[in-house]
PAKOLPA-486346 format. One record per residue (C-alpha): x, y, z. Coordinates in steps of 0.1 Angstrom, whole numbers, plus 5000, padded with zeros to 4 digits. Layout:
<pts>
XYZ/...
</pts>
This chain:
<pts>
500050025000/501250354990/500650475029/503050225040/505650275016/505550645023/505950585061/502550765067/500450545091/498550795109/496051085101/497351425100/497951665073/500251585042/501351855019/502151734984/505051974963/506851934932/505751844897/504651534876/502451314899/501051534927/497651484920/497951104914/499651114948/496651274964/494051064947/496150764956/496750874995/492650934995/492050574982/494350425007/492650615036/489250515023/490150155021/491150165060/487550355063/489450655076/487951015071/489651165040/489751555030/491451684999/492052064996/494552284982/496452594989/496752684950/494052544926/492952234911/490752114881/487352034891/487851704873/490651624896/488351614926/485451494907/483651204929/484351354962/481951514984/482651884973/482452155001/482852524985/483152795011/484753145014/484453115051/487052925072/484252855099/481252775077/483852575055/485052355084/481552305097/480552195060/483451935059/482951795096/479251725085/480051595053/482751355065/479751205087/478451045053/481750825051/482850975019/485851175010/485351535012/486951814989/487052155006/487752444982/486752834986/485152834954/484852744917/486652934890/485752824854/487052464854/489052484884/488452514922/490552764946/492152644973/491852755009/494652985029/497052775048/495952865081/492352735076/494052415071/495452425105/492352505121/490752225101/493151975115/492152085149/488352035142/489051675125/492051515142/491051185129/491151275097/493651275068/493851615054/495751605018/496951905003/498151984970/500452284982/502052354948/501152444911/503252314881/500652354853/501052014842/504451974838/507151734847/509751944864/509552264887/511352484910/509552694933/509253084930/509953274962/506353264975/505752874964/505152614979/502252715003/502652455031/500252495063/502352535097/500752215110/502051985083/503251645093/504551505063/505751695032/506151475000/508151624971/507451484938/510051454909/508951274874/511551024862/510351024828/511751384820/515451214820/517151214788/514651454772/515751834767/514952074792/512252284780/509152474784/506952214773/507951974803/509552224829/507452494850/509752794860/512352704835/514752994845/514652874880/515252524871/518052594849/519652804876/519552534902/520652264879/523252494861/521952404826/520152574795/517152514777/517852244753/520552024772/519051694782/517851634819/519951364838/519251214868/521851444888/519451744878/516651574896/518751494927/519751864928/516352014927/515551734956/518451884979/518852244969/517752504995/515452654966/514452334952/511052124957/511252124993/511552464999/509452585031/508652205036/507352105070/507351805089/508751485077/510351525043/509751255018/511051204980/508751044954/509950944921/506950904900/507150714864/509350444879/508250194852/510150414824/513750424837/516350184848/516150074887/519650184892/518750574886/516450574918/519450424937/521750684927/519350954934/518950794968/522650794974/522951154964/520251264987/521651095015/525151215011/523851595007/522051565041/519451745030/516851585059/515051365035/513851055057/512350825027/512650794988/509750624975/509450514934/506050464921/504550374887/501150434877/499050754875/495650894888/494350674916/496350384907/499850504917/501550244934/504950174949/507750014934/510950084951/511350214988/514950375001/515250475038/517650765040/
</pts>
């Protein structure tokens, strides 16, 4: 089970950051908690597509008190609840991080899964100075990198905030992405774990598309860098079918 591989065994706030698999991670974690019949809340401090939370009981409220009350009432139905402040076209707008912290106090037995970073559907990103927006009470920050970008030219088509990524990995657009570049984004102070809280877990999505040795080298790099990453998990599959294929304790 994905929660076991990540080392997340108890309810709490889980923030997902990075690119190339955050929504799949959220959906799969929600499924794991649902199988255990534990209450699940999906939300965001940025935006998500309506289609990404389809099937959940949706609570829309621009009031933290009213929203939290609506969420607690909806949890009583036994279904996964998605809380957002409002709908904007084909997207739902997230809530301020302090609302998530208050909600955690109102629903201490619930899994609160937060998409805390936006990547515009790209496989790779580095955060701007105001990103990611991670709630103060976060227990786990899961940083996502996608192995499928390895061997591809660095470009706007696969990279969000290209200039920031290029600076961190010391490459220019058009150069091929290597596993070391992903490692740099994982351990750099301005990389995907910028502003992370709680236990840091690195998740490598797209694990079925590259040799297993790449993940082992990435794990060794992260361990030697002393970046405080507790665990590295390689996954295959997307959407609600994301599953672990390799796990490394760091």
